[in-house]
N, C-alpha and C positions, 0 to 999 in steps of 0.2 A: 504494500500500500504506500502511496506517495501523493504529495500535493505540490502544485506549482502555483506561484504567485506572480501575477503580472502587475507591475506598479510603474506609475509615471515618475520620472526622476528630474523633471524640470518644473515649470509653472503650469502644468497641465497641457492639454492639446498636443500630446506627443505622438498620437497614433495608436493608442492602446486598443481601440476598437478593432482595427484591422488585425493586430497581433492575436487578440483573443479569438476573433472569428476564425483565424487560421488554425490556432492550436486546438480550438473546440472540435475540430474534425476528428481528433483522436482522444477526446476527453469524455468521460462518462457524465461528469457533473461540472457545470460552470456556476460559480457563486459570485454575485455582486455583493460586496461587503460594506460599502460606505457611500456617503454622499447622497445627493438627491437628484431632482431633475434639473439642477444647475449643470450637470454633466451633459456632454454631447459627444457620443462615440460614433464617428463616421465610418461607414462600412460600404464596400462595393463588392458584390458577389453575383452569383447566378440569379438571385432574386431581384437585383437592381441596386440602386443607391439608397442608403438609409442613414439616418441619424437617430441613434437610440439614446434615451435619457434615463430610463429606470430599468428597463428590461435587459438582462445580461446578453452580451454579444454572442453567446453560444446558441441563441435561439434559432439560428438558421440551420443547425444540424438537428434534424427531427428525432435523432436517437439520444440527444444530450439533454439531461435534466438541467433546468435553469432555476436557480434559487435567488430570491431577493432576501437578503439576510437582515438581522435585527439592527445592524449599524446604518442601514439606509433609512432616510426619512422620505415618506411617500405622500405625494399630493394625489389622492385617489382619483379625482376627475381627470388629471393629466395622465395617470397610469391607464385608465380606461380608454382614453383617446389613443394612446400609443398602442394598446392591445388591438383595438379595432382597426387601426391603420395597418398593422401587420397582417391581421386576418384578411383584410381586403386584398392584400397582395399575396395571399395563399401561403403565409408563414404559419405553421402550426404552433399553438400555445399549449398543447395537451400535456407537456412536461414542465410547465411553469408552476412554481410554488412560491408563496410569500410567507415569511415568518410573522407570526402574530405579535411579536414583540417590537416590530418596526413601528416607529412613531409616524403620526400623520401630520402633514403640513395642512394648516387650516387657513381659511380666507384672511383671518386677522394677522397671520404671520406675514402675508404679502404686504399688508398695509404697514405693519411694523417695519418691515424691510425698507419700504418706500420712505417712511419717515426718518429712519436712521440714516438713510443714504441720500437725504435731500441735498447735501453739499458735495456728494461724490467722494467722500472721504476714503472709502475702501475700494469701491468699484465692484460691488456685488452684481449678481445676475437679476436681483429683485424677484427671486422665486420663493422667498420666505424661508430659505434654508437655515440661515443663522438664527432667526427668532425661534424656529422650531427646535433646534438643538438647545437653545437657551431654556426653553420650557422643559425639554427633556431633562437637562441637568438640574433645573430648579424644582422638578417634581411638582409643578403647579399647573393644574388644568391641562396637562399633557394627555393627548388621546392617542391610542395605539390601534393598529389594525385589528388586534384581538378583541378590542372593545366593540367592534361591529358585530361580533357573534351573538350578543344578547341585545336585541333590538330595543327593548324598553329601557334597559340600563344605559345604552348608548345615547338614546334621546334625552334622558335625564342629564347625563354628563355633558352632552352638547349644549343644552340650554343653560346650565350653570356656567360653563366656560364662556358662552356667548355673552351673557349679561356682564360678567366681570371684565372680559376683554374689551367689550364695547366701551365701558366706562373708562378703562385704562387708556385706550387709544384716543378717545375724546379729550382726555386730560393731557396726554403727552403730545399728540399730533392733531390739534384741532383743525388744522388745514386739511387733514385727510378724513376727519370724522364723518363728513357727509358721504364718503365713498363706502362706508361700512354697510355691507349688504344686509337685508332684513333676514330674520331668523328662518322664515319659511323657505326662502331661496337656498340658504345653506343646507337646511334639513333635507330638502328635496334632492339637491345635488349629491349629497353624501349618501342618502338612502338609495338613490339610483345606482351610485357606484358600488354600494354594498351588495346589491343583487348580482352584480357582475363579478365582484372580487371574492365573495365567500367561498365558491368552489375551489379557489386556488390557495386558500389559507391552510398551512400545514406546519408541523414542527420540523422545520428544515434542518435545525441543528441536530436533531436525532437522526434524520435521514442521512446527513453528511457522515455521521459516525458509523451508521450502518453500511454505507457504501465504502468507507475507509476500511472497515473490518472485512469487507468482501474483496478487498484488493483493487478497487476501482480507482481510476485516475481522476483527481479533483483539480480543477483549475479555478483560481480565485482572481477576480477582476476588480481592480481598484478604480477609483475615480479621482479627478484632479491630479495633482502631482506633489512630490515630496516637498518642494519649496513653497507649497501652499498649505502644508500641514500646520494645524493650529499650535503644535508644540515644537516642531522641528523646522518650520518654514520661516519666511521673512515677516514675522509678526510685527505689526498688526495687519499687514496686507496679505491676509491668508484666508482660507475657507474656515468653516466652523467645525470641521471634523478631522479625525486622524486619517492620513492618506498613505501611510507607509506600510511596508510588509508586516511590521509588528502589529498594526491594526488588524490586518487580515487574520492573524492567529487569534487575537483577542475576540474578534467579533464573530468568528465562525466556530470557535471551540476546538479547532484542530490543534493537536499537540505540536510544538515547535520541532520535535524530533522527527515528525513525519513530513516536514518540508524538504523536498528534494531539490527544487529549483526556485530561484527568485530572479525573474527576468525584468530588468529595468529598461523601460522604453524611453528613448531620447531622440529628438530630432538631430539632424546633422548641424543645425543651428538652434537658436533658442527663440521662443516667443513668450510674450506676456500680455494679458488683457488687464486693463485697469491700471491703477496707481501702484506704486511700490518701487523699491530699488531694482535697478536693471543695469549692472555695470557695463555690459558689452553691447549696449544698444548701438545699432548701425547708424551711419550717416543717412541723410534723407534719400539720396539716390539709390544706395544699396537696399535700404529699407523698402522703398517703393517697389523695387524690382522683385524682391523676395515675397513681399506681401501679395503682389498681384500674380506672379508666376506660381507661387505656392498656395494661392487662395487662402491667405491667412486672415480669415474672418471667423468670428466665433460661431461654432455650430449650434449653440443654444440661443445666443442673442444677436448674432450678426455683426457684433462690434469688431472693428479692425484690431488686429493684434500688433503689438509692438514687436519688432524683429531685431535680433542681435546675433553676434558671433557666438559660436560654441564656447562655453565657459568651462574649461576642464577642472579648475579648482572646485567649482560648485558641483560638477558631475562626480568628482571623486568623493566629495562630502556626501552626496546622495547615495553613492555606491556603498559607503561605509555604514550610513544610517540604516539602509535596507538590507545589508548583507548580500549584495548581488552575487549571483553565480554566473550571470551572463548578461549581455546587452543586446537589445534589438534597436538597431539604428535606422531611423526613418528619414525620408526625404533627402537622401544623398543625391538624388537626381536633380532636385531643385537647387541645392546649394552649388552644384557643379556648373550651373549656367552663368555664374559670376566669373569675371575674368581673373580676379584675385580673391582668394579665400583666406581670411584671417582666423586665428584660433587663440583664445586667451590661455596663456600658460601659467600666469601667476598674478598676484596682486603685490605691487612693490617690486623691489629688485630681486627678491628671493622667492622661490617656490616653497610653499609651506602648506601644512594640512590645516584646513579650516575647522574652527570650533564654534561654540555657541556665541562667543563675543564677536567673532568675525561676521557671522550671520546677522547679529544684532546691529552691527555698524557697516553694513554692506553699502549704504549710501556714500560712504567715504572711500570705497575701494577704487584703486587706480589699476586697471587691467594692463598687463604687458602681453603683447601679441607676438606670434610668429605667423608667417604667411607663406602661401604657395599659390601657383596658378590653378585656375579651375580645370575641370576634367571633361567638360562637355557632355554630350548626349550619352545616356546609359541605356537607352531603349534596346530591348532584346537580350540584355545580358542576364544570364541565369546562374553563373558560377563565379566564385570570388576571383579565381585566377584570370577571368576575362575582363576584370575591371581595369581601366587605364591606370598607369603607374601613379599618377598624382592622387587618384581616388584611393588606391591601396595605401599610399603613404599616409593619407589622412586617417584611414581606419586604423592603421598600425599606431599612429600617434595617440589615438584615443586609448587603445589597449595598453600601450606602454605606460601611459600616465595613470590611468585608473586601475590598472592591474586586474582587469576583468575582460574576458574574451568577448568579442563581438560575434554573436552566433547567427543573428539574422540581419540582413540589410535590405531595407525596403526601397525600391526604385520606381514606385508607382502605387496607385490606390488599390489595385486588385490583388487577391491572394497570390496568383501566379507571378506577380511582379515582386517577388521576394527571393533573395539569395539566402539559402539555409546552409549553414556550415556544419 
């Protein structure tokens, strides 16, 4: 029995969806373990082009069980919309299961998010994720998927939460108070979602252990990226959950000793949405080129992503935090379209290992670069030794610095456009 974790090692948007979709073809179970519908996992396969927000990217393998675990916060109407969209495109949901301990994002969480983000301080997706996690941690008027099982009890809890949250939002954000929906509309929306979701509710933690005992392959799918982790990321410009490989163990109940592989997904360059430190941000010309050629716009919000050169000190930090066994390198084809490719090798005059204080003071970091010429078109390449010398040099530089092998190289959006080593 063994488990594999796929984790983002930048500020999210690394291409985890494609890697999970690819690995799911040989996995018995795929588990989404954290985040909410602030995630956007882009996938291109025989079914078409998709962006998944809550449903695990293993859903396209009809033989793979897909679990939404307790660490995920779920907006039920959005999940139902996503499920219906997949079914319309003939994607089977028969092996989808939802943990009853997963917390629900409520309409007032979206209003709280909007009020908190009025000045754009953090740059959230405004999906209510942060306020939902706050209620979860505060143990106050938090509602879980399992609460839907008892209709009368749920309606009572919903009404109590509604009354108190409405008063709270009117007090804190009077400018948004008029947007607070009436109770009947919330009740009807969540009761409609209840009818759809109830057949999918199951003790997924128990099922995971059962499949582990049977020797099945378990694949765990993270959301966002390491540098957005609420504890290990560039706080306060982070998400509200834990996004590392350690979170996967904690939120699924799988023993650390059963983790065989931890695959860190990184772009060949870096991107970031919203505010926060970004030491290797490109100049305007290179940024514009990468943003447009690489279609660097948020899969969830459509917001343009800031683009930067690959930051090896931060990549090494993320590799250590996640205990990576291998790297999946994405968008090498996009980066190679530049005439000159730079790589951050250190902050200051000496290369050193980043720690908590370095991450806290990243705004002051002064990157030092090395550079090489671009490698051009990679279309049709399927083996590592077919890569142009400059591209191979770039891959080796990553491996030598981070001390983790690059096992997958993505040179396009589809599964087959991947070099597996």
